[in-house]
N, CA, C and O atoms as a DFTB+ gen file, in Angstrom:
220 C
 N C O
     1  1      -5.536      -4.438      -6.349
     2  2      -5.751      -3.014      -6.788
     3  2      -6.902      -2.954      -7.776
     4  3      -7.750      -2.063      -7.761
     5  1      -6.873      -3.956      -8.628
     6  2      -7.958      -3.938      -9.687
     7  2      -9.421      -4.007      -9.149
     8  3     -10.365      -3.426      -9.684
     9  1      -9.505      -4.814      -7.990
    10  2     -10.825      -4.948      -7.421
    11  2     -11.255      -3.595      -6.921
    12  3     -12.399      -3.191      -7.129
    13  1     -10.377      -2.900      -6.277
    14  2     -10.626      -1.571      -5.806
    15  2     -11.091      -0.560      -6.850
    16  3     -12.034       0.222      -6.724
    17  1     -10.273      -0.699      -7.913
    18  2     -10.623       0.209      -9.135
    19  2     -12.089      -0.038      -9.705
    20  3     -12.840       0.849     -10.111
    21  1     -12.348      -1.333      -9.666
    22  2     -13.665      -1.692     -10.171
    23  2     -14.824      -1.172      -9.316
    24  3     -15.933      -0.892      -9.771
    25  1     -14.454      -1.068      -8.007
    26  2     -15.435      -0.595      -7.004
    27  2     -15.336       0.936      -6.865
    28  3     -15.916       1.496      -5.935
    29  1     -14.603       1.635      -7.781
    30  2     -14.524       3.106      -7.873
    31  2     -13.852       3.687      -6.674
    32  3     -14.118       4.855      -6.390
    33  1     -13.049       3.040      -5.968
    34  2     -12.170       3.497      -4.909
    35  2     -11.093       4.523      -5.442
    36  3     -10.293       4.135      -6.293
    37  1     -11.051       5.722      -5.005
    38  2     -10.015       6.591      -5.478
    39  2      -8.692       6.243      -4.888
    40  3      -8.463       6.336      -3.683
    41  1      -7.759       5.806      -5.848
    42  2      -6.412       5.420      -5.492
    43  2      -5.450       6.470      -5.554
    44  3      -5.531       7.302      -6.457
    45  1      -4.515       6.527      -4.665
    46  2      -3.360       7.556      -4.860
    47  2      -2.413       7.034      -5.832
    48  3      -1.964       7.810      -6.676
    49  1      -2.025       5.711      -5.816
    50  2      -1.195       4.983      -6.709
    51  2      -1.995       4.194      -7.629
    52  3      -2.851       3.414      -7.211
    53  1      -1.740       4.373      -8.939
    54  2      -2.397       3.620      -9.917
    55  2      -1.659       2.202     -10.268
    56  3      -2.193       1.266     -10.862
    57  1      -0.475       2.238      -9.832
    58  2       0.277       0.962      -9.898
    59  2       1.240       0.850      -8.624
    60  3       1.558       1.856      -7.991
    61  1       1.612      -0.226      -8.341
    62  2       2.379      -0.480      -7.039
    63  2       3.743       0.164      -7.194
    64  3       4.335       0.181      -8.273
    65  1       4.222       0.696      -6.068
    66  2       5.628       1.164      -5.875
    67  2       6.452      -0.135      -5.353
    68  3       5.917      -1.153      -4.912
    69  1       7.680       0.054      -5.466
    70  2       8.580      -1.178      -5.070
    71  2       9.585      -0.643      -4.023
    72  3      10.137       0.449      -4.160
    73  1       9.791      -1.450      -2.993
    74  2      10.757      -1.152      -2.034
    75  2      11.251      -2.547      -1.346
    76  3      10.475      -3.372      -0.862
    77  1      12.540      -2.662      -1.380
    78  2      13.130      -3.978      -0.863
    79  2      12.476      -5.257      -1.417
    80  3      12.240      -6.226      -0.696
    81  1      12.222      -5.216      -2.610
    82  2      11.612      -6.378      -3.297
    83  2      10.223      -6.591      -3.013
    84  3       9.714      -7.627      -3.442
    85  1       9.496      -5.743      -2.330
    86  2       8.168      -5.826      -1.962
    87  2       7.353      -4.769      -2.814
    88  3       7.949      -3.784      -3.248
    89  1       6.091      -4.939      -3.046
    90  2       5.212      -3.926      -3.695
    91  2       4.305      -3.363      -2.720
    92  3       3.842      -4.091      -1.841
    93  1       3.993      -2.087      -2.794
    94  2       2.984      -1.361      -2.043
    95  2       2.357      -0.291      -2.755
    96  3       2.920       0.248      -3.708
    97  1       1.148       0.070      -2.320
    98  2       0.497       1.173      -3.017
    99  2      -0.445       1.814      -1.991
   100  3      -1.095       1.131      -1.200
   101  1      -0.495       3.138      -2.033
   102  2      -1.333       3.987      -1.166
   103  2      -2.666       4.039      -1.850
   104  3      -2.730       4.278      -3.056
   105  1      -3.793       3.811      -1.080
   106  2      -5.112       3.599      -1.729
   107  2      -6.130       4.732      -1.414
   108  3      -7.059       4.966      -2.188
   109  1      -5.939       5.439      -0.251
   110  2      -6.802       6.538       0.119
   111  2      -6.017       7.673       0.682
   112  3      -5.043       7.516       1.418
   113  1      -6.503       8.858       0.286
   114  2      -5.827      10.071       0.802
   115  2      -6.315      10.253       2.397
   116  3      -7.454       9.965       2.762
   117  1      -5.395      10.715       3.186
   118  2      -5.706      10.764       4.638
   119  2      -7.038      11.623       4.923
   120  3      -7.795      11.364       5.858
   121  1      -7.220      12.589       4.084
   122  2      -8.448      13.438       4.400
   123  2      -9.751      12.712       4.255
   124  3     -10.779      13.158       4.765
   125  1      -9.720      11.541       3.529
   126  2     -10.958      10.717       3.386
   127  2     -11.201       9.792       4.567
   128  3     -12.312       9.315       4.803
   129  1     -10.093       9.552       5.315
   130  2     -10.351       8.484       6.432
   131  2      -9.861       9.195       7.715
   132  3      -9.003       8.619       8.383
   133  1     -10.288      10.288       8.081
   134  2      -9.938      10.976       9.432
   135  2      -8.547      11.013       9.657
   136  3      -8.104      10.773      10.780
   137  1      -7.687      11.336       8.548
   138  2      -6.287      11.526       8.740
   139  2      -5.303      10.222       8.665
   140  3      -4.098      10.255       8.916
   141  1      -6.022       9.107       8.284
   142  2      -5.273       7.796       8.207
   143  2      -4.915       7.576       6.712
   144  3      -5.782       7.520       5.840
   145  1      -3.531       7.449       6.459
   146  2      -3.148       7.029       5.190
   147  2      -3.051       5.464       5.116
   148  3      -2.331       4.795       5.857
   149  1      -3.890       4.948       4.099
   150  2      -4.076       3.479       3.909
   151  2      -3.205       3.021       2.785
   152  3      -3.162       3.618       1.709
   153  1      -2.454       1.859       3.080
   154  2      -1.715       1.362       1.973
   155  2      -1.890      -0.190       1.967
   156  3      -2.286      -0.767       2.980
   157  1      -1.579      -0.886       0.770
   158  2      -1.614      -2.256       0.564
   159  2      -0.088      -2.675       0.536
   160  3       0.730      -1.947      -0.027
   161  1       0.251      -3.742       1.090
   162  2       1.563      -4.246       1.021
   163  2       1.593      -5.644       0.493
   164  3       0.806      -6.452       0.986
   165  1       2.400      -6.019      -0.440
   166  2       2.488      -7.418      -0.994
   167  2       3.959      -7.780      -0.869
   168  3       4.800      -7.014      -1.340
   169  1       4.313      -8.900      -0.264
   170  2       5.596      -9.418      -0.077
   171  2       5.826      -9.912       1.284
   172  3       4.900      -9.852       2.093
   173  1       7.033     -10.421       1.640
   174  2       7.401     -10.843       2.915
   175  2       7.842      -9.602       3.699
   176  3       8.963      -9.120       3.538
   177  1       6.966      -9.106       4.528
   178  2       7.268      -7.970       5.296
   179  2       6.733      -8.079       6.660
   180  3       5.567      -8.409       6.874
   181  1       7.676      -7.774       7.684
   182  2       7.089      -7.749       9.100
   183  2       7.131      -6.328       9.519
   184  3       8.230      -5.799       9.688
   185  1       6.009      -5.647       9.706
   186  2       5.823      -4.347      10.002
   187  2       6.530      -3.853      11.259
   188  3       6.716      -2.656      11.478
   189  1       6.948      -4.917      12.143
   190  2       7.597      -4.485      13.365
   191  2       9.134      -4.263      13.247
   192  3       9.809      -3.437      13.861
   193  1       9.528      -5.144      12.359
   194  2      11.111      -5.055      12.116
   195  2      11.561      -4.671      10.751
   196  3      12.764      -4.604      10.499
   197  1      10.612      -4.405       9.823
   198  2      10.984      -4.009       8.464
   199  2      11.200      -5.216       7.586
   200  3      10.982      -6.319       8.086
   201  1      11.609      -5.130       6.319
   202  2      11.781      -6.145       5.481
   203  2      12.638      -7.309       5.945
   204  3      13.667      -7.080       6.581
   205  1      12.265      -8.531       5.658
   206  2      12.991      -9.719       6.124
   207  2      14.315      -9.822       5.562
   208  3      15.220     -10.368       6.193
   209  1      14.497      -9.290       4.319
   210  2      15.749      -9.446       3.688
   211  2      16.826      -8.353       4.231
   212  3      18.002      -8.395       3.872
   213  1      16.377      -7.480       5.030
   214  2      17.249      -6.575       5.642
   215  2      17.732      -6.858       7.051
   216  3      18.527      -6.113       7.623
   217  1      17.199      -8.023       7.627
   218  2      17.632      -8.327       8.999
   219  2      18.948      -9.077       8.984
   220  3      19.475      -9.422      10.042
């Protein structure tokens, strides 16, 4: 996120949120990317099945 801030990317979240032991942050508002909400995810996460700790 620091690299994005240095490049003057407008972030929705200034610090990561936490969910199931993983960190994530939304980085662009959907109206800036043709309706696509973009996020960064850090941790062991399988987007198909959800957090591995919950399987």
